[in-house]
N, C-alpha and C positions, 0 to 999 in steps of 0.2 A: 541441517537447516532449521528443522522444527525446534530443536533444543536451543540453538543459538538465538533464534528470534524470541523464544519464550524468556530466556535469561535477560535479553535486552529489555523486554517489556516489564519484567520484574523490577529491574533497576530503575526504570523511569517511573513505574508506579509508586515505589516506595520513596523516591525522591519527592513525589508529589504529596505524600502524607506528612505535611509539615506540622499539623496540629497534633500534639501529644494525646489529645482526648479522643482521636479517631479510634473507634473500636474495631478490632480486627482479630481473628483467631490467631494469626501469627504476628502479634504485636512485638516484633523483634527488630534489632538494629539491621540496617540494610546489609552490612557486611556479613551477618550471620545468615540472612536469607539467601544471599548469593552463594555463600559457601555451601549451603544445603543444596541449592539448585545445581551446582556443578557436579554433584555426586549422583544425580538422578538420570535415568534413561528417559527417552522421549515420552513414553506413555506415563511414567511416574510424574514427569514434569507437568504434563497436562492436568493430572489429578491435583498436583500441588497448586497449580494456578486456580483451581476451582474449589479450594478449601473453604472459602467464605465469600460473602457478597462483595467485600472490598477488593478482593483479588479476582473475582469472576470476570470483570470487564477486561482485564489485561490479556485474556485469551481470545478476545473477539477482535480479529484483525480488521483494519479498514479496507484492505484489499482481499480479493478472493484468491485462494490457493488452487493451483492446478498441478496435478501430478503428471509426470512424464508419460507413464503408461497409458493414461487417458488420451493425451494428445497424440501419441503414436497410433492408437487404435482409431481415432477420428481421422487421421491422415491416411491410414490404411484403407478405410472405407472410401475416402475421396479418390484415392489412386487406383484401387483394385476392385471396387464395387461394394454393394451393400452387404454382401455375405462375409466381408473381411474386416469388419470393424464396427465402430459406434457412430451414430449420427452426430452431427455438429452440435445439435441442441443440448447434448449432455453437458457441455461446457458452460451453458447459460445458467445463471443463478438469479433468482428473483431478489428484489429489493428486500433487505432486512434492516430493521431499526434496532438500535442499541441505546438505551437510556443510561448513560454513565451516572454514578452516584452524585456527581456535582451538577447534573442537569444537562449535560451535553448530549445531543441526539445525533446519531450517525446512521446514515443509510448507504448501502452499497448495491449496485446492480452490475452484473457482468454479462457480456455478450461476446460471441466469437464469430469470425468470418474467415474465409479462405480466399487468398488472392495470389494468382500465379504459383499455385502449389505451396504457398507459405501460409502458416496459421497466424491470424491476428486476433488479439483479445483487447476488448475495451472494458475498463472498469470505471463506472460513474460513482463518484464519492460525494456525499453531501454532509456538511457539518453545520450545526446551529445549536443554539441554547434554548431550552424550553421556556426560560424566563427572560430572554434577551440580555443575559449577563455576559457582556463582551470580555470582561476581565477573566471570568472563569473559562470562557471559550479559548482565550489566548493562553491561559495557563495549561489547559488540557492539550492544546496543539503543541505548545513548547515542550512539555514534559512527557506526553503520552501519545503522540501521533504515530504514524506508521510510514514506512518507506514506499515510495512509488516504484522504485527499483532498488538495486543494491548501491546506487550512487546518489540518488536524490530522494529527499524525505519531506514529510510534512512537519515533523518535530524540529525543535531548535538544534542546530548542529554544534559540534565541538570544533575548535580551531584545528586546522590541518588534518582533518580526518573525514572519512566517508561514513554515512552519507551526508550530503550538504542540504540545507533547507531551501525550499523554493524561495526565490528572491522576493516574490510577490507577498509571501506571508511574513517576511522579515520587515516589511515596510510598515510604518505607522506615522501618524501626523499629530503633533501636539498631545492632547489627552485621548485621542482616538486610538483604540487598540489595533485597528486595521485600516487600511487605505482602500476604500471602495474603488474597484477597477474591473476591467475586463469586458469581453473575454481577452485574456492575454495568452500568447502561445509560447511554448518553450520545449526544449528537448534535453535529454541527457546526452552529454558529449561522448560517453563511453559505450553505452549499450543502445539497442534499437528500441528506445522508449521516447515517445512524444507526449506532451500533455497540454491541456487547456485549462486555465483557472479563471473563475469569475468570483469576485467578492462583492456581494450586494448588501446595501444597508436597507433594512426593512422597517425602520422606525424604532422608537424607544422600547416598545413592548416586545418586539421580535428580535431586535438587534441585528447582527450580521448573519448572513448565510454564505457559506463558502462551498463552491462547487468545483470539483476537479475531475476532468476526464483524462484518463490515463490510457494511452494507446501503446500496446506492446507487440513487437514482432518476434515470434517464436521460431521462425524458419520452417523448414520442412519436417522437423521432428523425426528424423531418421536415426539419430543417435544423440544421447544426452551430452556427448562431448563436442557437438557442433558449436561454432562460435555463438550463434543466436541463443541457444539454450544455456550454454555455459555462462555467458555474460549476464543473462537475466537471473541466474540462480546462485552464482558463486561470486565472491568478491576478491578480485586480484588487486593488490596495492599498486602494481605497475601496469595496469590495464592501459592499452593504447586507445587512441581515438577510434570511434566506430567507423569513420571513413577509411581508416587504414585496413580494416578487415573487409569492408564492403563499400566500394566507391559509390555504389548506388544508394547507400543508406545515409543520405544527407539529413541534416536536421529537418524535421517536418515530413519526411517521406513516409513514415509509418502512418501518420494521420491521413495523408493523401491517399495511400493505398486503401485504408479503411473506408474512406468516403467513396472511392471508386469501386470497391468490391461489392458484389451482389451476394446476398445470403445463399448459402448452399445447404440443402437438406441433409 
């Protein structure tokens, strides 16, 4: 999964480098870069992504990563007591900002809760431009965004393929790069992921601010082969609707569970 995501980010990053004058340690054709990447293991691929400033930002994902062994230990503590695992707070991550070379500013905050012995994770994503440049913000989102899940993304989608772009980000009116709206509610039809998106116009100096709240249901985390974990981390071309696997997992249900759940120490 790590290698696959890094390769995808490499491809989008180099598509964005349209100006031949862009200085980069690896100023090579995209095909050569991807050829190199396919021969690297996960650790080498991370180093490859950090070889210069132009490539550094491609390794900073918009959503936080959670490993299965951490989620299992958190749920072990919840089910069996404090001596059997890790506290829920280890899954929380503070807001971090990333200033992309083109002026895009990104912040991400992650929190976790437990509801009915199921782990829920909320990622709050904010994207804006330091100089209010909506064109650059649109270009960044289109070419260099990140997936909310394996099936829905922030970046511009390709025809007949996953992931597909949030419909709210695909909208624009006249010369405006985005359509101010929200909060708008949506859900992935295939995995237990719900989201809320708000697009705010802050004036000519600040431009647009895009806020996305991503609610994920990770299940009981008893096995990495459970439907909740598998559909959040693996991409199956023939994945069935989430209601087929879990009748109670209707669109919006993960967001409702989050709102109803109390924090667990």
